[in-house]
C-alpha positions, -999 to +999 in steps of 0.1 A: -323-601-246-343-580-270-340-579-308-320-547-308-294-563-286-293-593-309-285-570-339-258-552-319-242-585-309-243-598-344-226-567-358-199-567-331-192-604-333-187-604-371-165-573-369-142-590-343-136-626-333-164-639-355-149-625-386-117-644-384-136-676-376-161-674-405-135-661-429-117-694-424-149-714-427-160-696-459-125-699-474-105-729-486-078-731-460-073-757-433-100-759-406-111-783-379-137-811-386-167-791-373-158-760-393-152-781-424-186-797-420-203-763-417-183-750-447-195-779-468-231-775-456-232-738-463-217-744-498-244-770-505-270-743-498-252-718-520-248-743-548-285-752-547-295-715-550-272-711-580-286-742-596-322-729-591-314-696-607-294-711-636-322-735-643-346-706-649-325-695-679-327-658-672-298-651-649-281-628-674-289-592-664-311-603-635-312-579-606-304-596-573-300-584-537-279-608-516-289-597-481-263-609-456-237-616-482-209-624-459-176-627-478-194-630-512-198-668-514-231-663-534-227-628-548-195-635-566-206-666-586-239-649-594-220-619-609-198-643-628-229-658-643-241-625-655-265-612-628-264-577-615-258-581-578-261-559-548-246-576-517-249-562-482-238-574-448-240-560-413-203-564-408-179-539-424-151-565-422-172-591-441-179-565-468-143-556-472-134-593-475-161-597-502-146-568-521-112-584-519-124-617-532-145-602-559-116-580-572-094-611-575-118-630-598-143-607-615-139-587-647-152-553-656-180-571-674-193-585-641-216-564-620-215-565-582-216-539-555-211-544-518-222-523-488-222-525-450-258-523-441-282-541-418-313-556-433-337-529-420-318-501-438-318-519-472-339-503-499-346-506-536-364-531-558-349-563-572-362-591-592-349-616-566-339-610-530-319-637-513-311-641-476-290-672-466-281-683-431-290-649-415-322-657-397-304-680-373-291-649-355-325-634-348-356-644-327-389-650-343-404-616-337-374-599-353-374-624-382-409-615-390-400-579-395-369-587-415-387-611-438-415-585-444-389-559-453-371-582-476-404-591-493-411-555-499-380-552-521-386-584-541-405-578-574-407-615-582-390-638-557-376-641-522-352-670-513-346-677-476-328-702-455-333-708-418-325-734-391-357-754-388-372-759-354-377-796-348-375-817-317-343-834-327-325-802-336-338-785-304-322-814-284-289-810-302-290-773-296-296-778-259-267-802-257-244-777-274-253-750-250-239-772-222-204-768-236-196-730-238-163-720-251-143-695-271-160-708-303-194-698-291-210-673-314-243-653-313-274-670-301-286-696-326-324-693-332-345-719-348-377-711-366-408-731-373-413-736-410-450-730-407-443-696-392-419-686-420-444-698-446-472-678-430-451-646-430-443-651-467-480-657-475-490-626-456-467-606-478-482-619-510-459-649-518-465-686-524-439-713-519-421-727-549-390-748-548-377-760-514-350-783-500-332-792-469-294-793-463-284-815-434-248-824-424-236-833-389-234-797-377-252-777-404-290-777-408-307-753-432-342-752-447-342-734-481-375-719-494-382-701-527-412-678-524-428-665-556-449-633-556-485-641-564 
């Protein structure tokens, strides 16, 4: 399966059965134990990014691109904190849900805009570009192009999360593939941290803060890359 096919599958999945599944996971309603674990893990990653940005003390008026914004789990609290946020997602349904959630809690003084776009079509310049839990849907050769494009839009900082490729996680992934079912999603790609770091360095960045979120079913390595 080539990279173009992966992008098509991701778009179609999150505009159909995947939307209902992940809308529940990213919400606050009742879910099963696995979905609850993923919800909590993803929220930990979101909370860590927000903590990093607030700790810098310049979030008010900061321009941020949330690439792969989903239902607005990160975009909305950043806008509430005073940032000027542009959120995009490959899924039209996800973007519509983000609009709905934003309209319920934001005021006219908050600044956020959402659009249905894939990463390759994004443009503009932002102080900070953020891309959380998106690279898991794409193979390494596609991820390299995506990261380079995101880096070209980041004036100061690029924050990425990805599923790290380790022996233990690779074994768990193989076990999971033995049990196909209706909850199966797109392909889940892991990435070597050294490869991600090398791509960032080739695009003029150096690694700043970093952390790992690990629950029973959610694994995400979070890197902050600062432009040199």
